[in-house]
C-alpha positions in Angstrom: -19.7 57.9 210.9 -19.4 61.7 210.8 -18.5 63.5 207.6 -15.4 64.9 209.3 -14.2 61.4 210.3 -14.8 60.1 206.9 -13.0 63.0 205.2 -10.0 62.4 207.6 -9.9 58.7 206.7 -9.9 59.4 202.9 -7.3 62.2 203.0 -5.0 60.2 205.4 -5.4 57.0 203.4 -4.5 58.7 200.2 -1.5 60.4 201.8 -0.2 57.2 203.2 -0.7 55.3 200.0 1.3 57.9 198.1 4.0 57.9 200.7 4.2 54.1 201.3 3.8 52.7 197.8 7.5 51.7 197.6 7.2 49.8 200.9 4.0 48.2 199.6 5.8 47.1 196.4 8.9 45.7 198.2 6.7 43.7 200.7 4.6 42.3 197.8 7.7 41.2 195.9 9.3 39.6 199.0 6.2 37.5 199.6 6.0 36.5 196.0 9.7 35.6 195.8 10.1 33.9 199.2 6.6 32.3 199.7 5.0 32.4 196.3 1.4 33.4 195.5 -1.0 34.5 196.7 0.5 37.8 197.9 -2.8 38.8 199.7 -5.0 37.2 202.3 -8.7 38.0 202.2 -11.3 37.0 204.7 -14.9 38.0 205.4 -15.3 40.4 208.3 -18.3 42.3 209.5 -18.9 46.0 208.8 -22.2 46.1 210.7 -24.1 43.5 212.6 -25.7 42.5 209.3 -23.3 43.2 206.5 -19.9 41.8 205.8 -16.9 42.8 203.6 -13.7 41.3 202.3 -10.8 42.4 204.6 -7.5 42.3 202.7 -4.0 41.9 204.2 -0.6 40.8 203.1 -0.4 37.0 203.5 1.6 36.0 206.6 0.8 32.3 206.8 1.1 29.2 204.6 -2.0 28.5 202.7 -4.4 25.9 204.2 -7.7 24.5 203.0 -10.7 25.3 205.1 -8.9 27.8 207.3 -11.2 29.5 209.7 -11.4 31.1 213.1 -9.0 33.4 214.9 -5.3 32.7 215.0 -3.9 31.0 218.1 -1.1 28.7 219.0 -2.7 26.0 216.8 -1.7 28.1 213.7 1.7 29.3 214.9 3.6 26.8 212.8 2.0 28.3 209.7 3.3 31.8 210.1 6.1 32.5 207.6 9.4 34.1 208.4 8.4 37.2 206.5 5.0 37.0 208.1 6.4 37.2 211.6 8.1 40.5 210.7 5.0 41.9 208.9 2.8 41.1 211.9 5.3 42.6 214.4 5.5 45.8 212.4 1.8 45.7 211.3 2.9 46.1 207.7 0.6 43.2 206.9 -2.2 45.6 207.3 -1.1 48.1 204.7 -3.5 46.7 202.1 -6.4 47.8 204.4 -5.9 51.3 203.1 -8.1 50.0 200.2 -10.7 48.9 202.7 -10.6 52.4 204.2 -11.0 54.1 200.8 -13.9 51.8 199.9 -15.7 52.7 203.2 -15.5 49.3 204.7 -13.3 50.5 207.6 -12.0 53.6 209.3 -8.5 54.1 210.7 -9.8 53.9 214.2 -12.6 51.7 215.6 -13.3 48.2 216.8 -11.3 45.5 215.0 -13.7 43.9 212.3 -15.0 40.6 213.8 -15.6 37.3 212.1 -19.3 36.6 211.2 -19.3 33.6 213.5 -18.8 35.7 216.6 -21.2 38.4 215.5 -23.8 35.7 215.1 -22.9 34.2 218.5 -23.1 37.5 220.3 -25.6 39.6 218.2 -26.7 42.1 220.9 -23.1 42.8 221.9 -21.9 43.4 218.3 -24.9 45.3 217.3 -23.7 48.0 219.8 -20.0 47.6 219.1 -20.5 47.9 215.3 -22.4 51.2 215.5 -18.9 52.5 214.9 -17.3 51.5 211.6 -14.5 48.9 212.2 -10.9 50.2 212.4 -7.3 49.2 211.7 -6.6 50.1 215.3 -8.5 51.2 218.4 -8.6 51.1 222.2 -8.9 47.4 222.2 -5.9 47.1 219.8 -3.9 49.3 222.0 -4.7 47.9 225.4 -5.6 44.3 224.9 -3.8 43.1 221.7 -0.6 41.9 223.5 -2.6 40.1 226.2 -4.9 38.5 223.6 -1.9 37.2 221.7 -0.5 35.7 224.9 -3.8 34.0 225.8 -4.3 32.6 222.3 -0.7 31.5 221.8 -1.2 28.9 224.5 -4.1 27.3 222.6 -3.2 24.2 220.6 -6.5 23.4 218.9 -9.2 25.2 217.0 -11.7 24.4 219.7 -9.6 25.7 222.5 -8.7 28.9 220.6 -12.4 29.5 219.8 -13.4 29.0 223.5 -10.7 31.3 224.9 -11.4 34.0 222.4 -15.2 33.9 223.0 -15.0 33.8 226.7 -12.0 35.9 227.6 -11.3 38.2 224.6 -14.7 39.2 223.0 -16.3 40.7 226.2 -13.1 42.6 227.2 -12.5 44.0 223.8 -16.1 45.0 223.5 -15.9 47.0 226.7 -12.9 49.0 225.4 -14.7 49.5 222.0 -17.8 50.9 223.8 -15.6 53.3 225.8 -14.1 54.6 222.5 -17.6 54.9 221.1 -18.6 57.3 223.9 -15.6 59.5 223.3 -15.0 59.2 219.6 -13.7 62.4 217.8 -11.2 63.1 215.1 -8.7 64.4 217.7 -9.1 61.2 219.8 -8.5 59.2 216.6 -5.3 61.0 215.9 -4.2 60.4 219.5 -4.9 56.6 219.1 -3.0 56.5 215.8 0.0 58.2 217.4 -0.1 55.8 220.4 -0.4 52.8 218.0 2.7 53.9 216.1 4.6 54.3 219.3 3.5 50.9 220.5 4.7 49.3 217.2 8.1 51.0 217.4 8.5 49.7 221.0 7.9 46.1 219.8 10.6 46.2 217.1 
């Protein structure tokens, strides 16, 4: 990560935190009142092909023991009413400002993968994770909706895992590697603007 990109991430994250703390507080209180504790959901994701970190989000699903894997149709019934709204608006990802400030993530880059897929596709992710993971990116912009559609049709962990590994991982990786070849702060700003526009269209 270049010094310029890291500086942009820190300044922009601090500015958003200062601006959005009332939203953060309201969302946290709504989850606590409507769904109870915990307010946050944490899960290990990979920062590089060899090192992980704890990704933090607002909790959008009911708590389940031994929860693992990507979310597909098999987990749809667990998404709370508030959680559906948070996912649609991407407000569930506000706590990732902390991950950005810690240096675990950037605003723009490949979405941080689960360790299981990095271990399954080590050569692929060794290339993809040469860029620090991001809250959004080319794959988020151009594949996220299709990925949701694919995974929503899966009704078991095994089917979700198979569809994600075969049909999502390679396509997302291709987009992430395109970003890698063209990554600049200006390109990051463009992707952030396009992400905001895409979220507004989904509302």
